[in-house]
C-alpha positions in Angstrom: 132.5 50.9 16.0 136.1 51.5 17.0 136.6 49.4 20.1 140.1 50.5 20.5 138.9 54.1 20.9 136.3 53.1 23.4 138.7 51.1 25.5 141.5 53.7 25.4 139.1 56.6 26.2 136.6 55.0 28.6 138.2 51.8 29.7 139.4 51.2 33.3 141.6 48.3 32.8 144.3 48.2 35.5 142.4 50.3 37.9 141.1 49.3 41.3 137.7 51.0 42.3 136.3 51.1 45.8 132.6 51.9 46.0 131.1 52.5 49.4 127.5 51.3 50.1 127.6 49.1 47.0 126.0 45.8 48.1 122.8 46.9 46.5 120.9 49.7 44.8 122.7 52.6 43.1 126.1 51.6 44.7 125.9 48.1 43.2 125.0 49.5 39.8 128.0 51.8 40.0 130.3 48.9 41.0 129.0 46.8 38.1 129.5 49.5 35.5 133.0 50.2 36.7 133.7 46.5 36.6 132.3 46.1 33.1 134.6 49.0 32.0 137.5 46.9 33.2 138.2 48.0 36.8 138.8 45.6 39.6 136.0 46.4 42.1 135.8 46.5 45.9 132.3 46.2 47.2 131.8 47.7 50.7 128.8 47.8 53.0 127.8 47.1 56.6 126.4 43.6 55.9 128.9 40.8 55.1 126.3 38.5 53.6 125.0 41.2 51.2 128.5 42.1 50.3 129.3 38.4 49.5 126.1 38.2 47.3 127.1 41.3 45.4 130.6 40.0 44.8 129.2 36.7 43.5 126.9 38.6 41.2 129.7 40.7 39.8 132.0 37.7 39.4 129.3 35.8 37.3 129.7 38.7 34.8 133.4 38.2 34.7 134.2 41.1 36.9 137.2 40.8 39.3 135.7 41.8 42.7 136.2 41.5 46.4 134.5 42.9 49.5 135.3 44.9 52.6 132.9 45.2 55.4 133.1 48.4 57.5 131.1 51.3 58.8 132.2 54.5 57.0 131.3 56.6 60.0 134.0 54.7 62.0 137.4 56.3 61.2 139.5 53.5 62.6 137.4 50.8 60.8 137.9 52.6 57.5 141.6 53.1 58.0 142.1 49.4 59.0 140.1 48.3 56.0 142.1 50.3 53.5 145.4 49.0 55.0 144.2 45.4 54.7 143.0 46.0 51.1 146.4 47.4 50.1 148.2 44.5 51.8 146.0 42.1 49.7 146.8 43.9 46.4 143.5 45.9 46.3 144.8 49.5 46.8 142.1 51.8 45.3 143.0 54.5 42.8 139.3 55.1 42.2 137.1 55.9 45.2 133.3 56.4 44.9 131.7 57.6 48.1 128.2 56.5 47.8 127.2 55.2 51.3 124.3 57.1 52.8 121.3 57.2 55.0 118.1 59.2 55.2 115.7 60.7 57.8 112.7 62.6 56.7 111.6 64.8 59.6 110.8 68.5 60.1 113.6 70.4 61.8 111.5 71.1 64.9 110.8 67.4 65.4 114.3 66.0 64.6 116.3 64.6 67.5 119.9 65.8 67.6 121.0 62.2 67.2 119.1 61.9 63.9 120.7 65.0 62.5 124.1 63.9 63.6 123.6 60.4 62.1 123.2 61.8 58.6 126.4 63.9 59.0 128.3 61.0 60.5 127.5 58.8 57.4 127.4 61.2 54.5 130.0 63.8 55.5 132.2 62.2 58.1 132.0 58.9 56.3 133.2 60.5 53.0 136.0 62.3 54.8 137.2 59.1 56.4 137.3 57.2 53.1 138.9 60.0 51.2 141.5 60.6 53.9 142.3 56.8 53.9 142.6 56.7 50.1 144.5 59.9 49.4 148.1 58.9 50.5 148.3 56.0 48.0 146.8 58.2 45.2 149.4 60.9 46.0 152.2 58.3 45.9 151.0 57.1 42.5 150.4 60.6 41.1 146.9 59.4 40.1 143.5 59.3 41.7 139.8 59.6 40.8 137.4 60.5 43.5 133.6 60.7 42.9 131.3 61.8 45.7 127.6 61.3 45.7 125.9 64.6 46.4 122.3 65.3 45.4 120.0 67.7 43.8 118.9 68.2 47.4 122.1 70.0 48.0 121.0 72.7 45.5 117.2 72.7 45.9 115.1 71.3 48.6 111.7 70.0 49.7 110.2 69.9 53.2 111.4 67.3 55.7 114.9 66.7 54.4 116.9 69.5 56.0 119.6 67.2 57.4 120.0 65.3 54.2 120.1 68.4 52.1 122.6 70.1 54.4 124.9 67.0 54.3 124.7 66.8 50.5 125.4 70.5 50.2 128.5 70.0 52.4 129.7 67.1 50.1 129.5 69.4 47.1 131.7 71.9 48.9 134.1 69.2 50.0 134.4 68.0 46.4 135.4 71.4 45.3 137.9 71.7 48.1 139.5 68.4 47.2 139.8 69.3 43.6 141.8 72.4 44.4 143.9 70.9 47.1 144.8 67.6 45.3 144.6 68.5 41.6 148.3 69.2 41.6 148.9 65.6 42.7 147.1 64.2 39.6 143.9 63.5 41.5 140.5 64.7 40.3 137.5 65.1 42.6 134.0 65.4 41.2 130.5 64.9 42.5 127.2 63.6 41.1 123.9 65.2 42.1 121.3 62.7 41.2 117.6 63.5 41.2 114.9 61.1 42.2 116.3 57.6 41.5 114.1 54.5 41.9 116.0 52.3 44.5 115.2 50.9 47.9 116.6 54.2 49.3 113.7 56.1 47.9 111.0 53.5 48.7 109.2 55.9 51.0 108.8 58.4 48.2 107.8 55.7 45.7 104.9 54.7 47.9 103.8 58.3 48.7 100.5 59.1 47.2 100.7 61.6 44.4 104.5 61.5 44.2 104.6 60.0 40.7 102.3 62.7 39.5 104.6 65.3 41.1 107.6 63.8 39.2 105.7 64.0 35.9 105.3 67.7 36.4 108.6 68.6 38.1 111.0 66.5 35.9 111.0 67.5 32.2 111.7 63.9 31.2 108.6 62.9 33.3 109.9 59.9 35.1 112.0 58.4 37.9 115.7 58.0 37.3 117.1 54.5 37.3 120.5 53.3 38.6 121.6 52.7 35.0 121.0 56.4 34.3 123.6 57.4 37.0 126.3 54.7 36.9 127.7 55.5 33.4 128.6 59.0 34.6 130.9 57.5 37.2 132.7 55.5 34.5 133.1 58.7 32.5 134.4 60.7 35.5 137.0 58.0 36.4 138.1 57.4 32.8 140.7 59.2 30.6 137.8 61.0 28.9 137.4 63.1 32.0 141.0 63.7 32.8 140.4 67.5 32.7 137.1 67.5 34.6 137.8 68.5 38.2 135.7 70.1 40.9 132.5 69.7 39.1 129.1 68.7 40.5 127.1 67.0 37.7 123.3 67.0 38.1 121.6 63.9 36.6 118.0 64.8 37.3 116.1 64.6 34.0 116.2 68.4 33.9 114.5 69.1 37.2 116.9 71.8 38.3 116.6 73.5 34.9 112.8 74.0 35.3 111.5 77.4 36.3 
């Protein structure tokens, strides 16, 4: 094995990566994989104690990590956090927008506030973080943005209209960023995971018959795991993907390919 090739092509040494919603679940897996690839990692979430636990867990693996506690839906909080991080030597050149929430309700039963909450976190939250990170990336002439969309942005099931609409908007936002900021040396790509086994999908995991549905709907016949998704973020932020821009990568076990 040529370790020099691997480190030069996929290594992230010297990079600072901010992963939103990364105190647990998929976000933590992404932060861990970026750290193992050599990046210094910023863990962000709403809960300070969970952030501290995540940072400790990363540090025990030799990953240089810190935390920033803020609500992505609060533009001022995001802006202040990024200013403070930069002042402490943690200015991100990799941004992974992963923070999200969910509300499974039919459209006719969904309160306006519930609809708005999903857009506040997924869409507005991503906008706030991207807007805060872009000036430094432009100044450096380098940036990597990875946004968490979903297969739900391309195909849907009942009860997730707000979530699907928000994830579809994020795919469009990704393409817009790639066109607008590609000339500045910044790439923007999105992931569209399928059904991944985390706390976020606990309701589906406990739904009677859902495992049987997955065995039929997903050609690989199983749930995705965080470790199935996180390496794609390493790829998209590494030198290997320097010409990948404006792409939405489905990681769904082949579900969208099935007729």
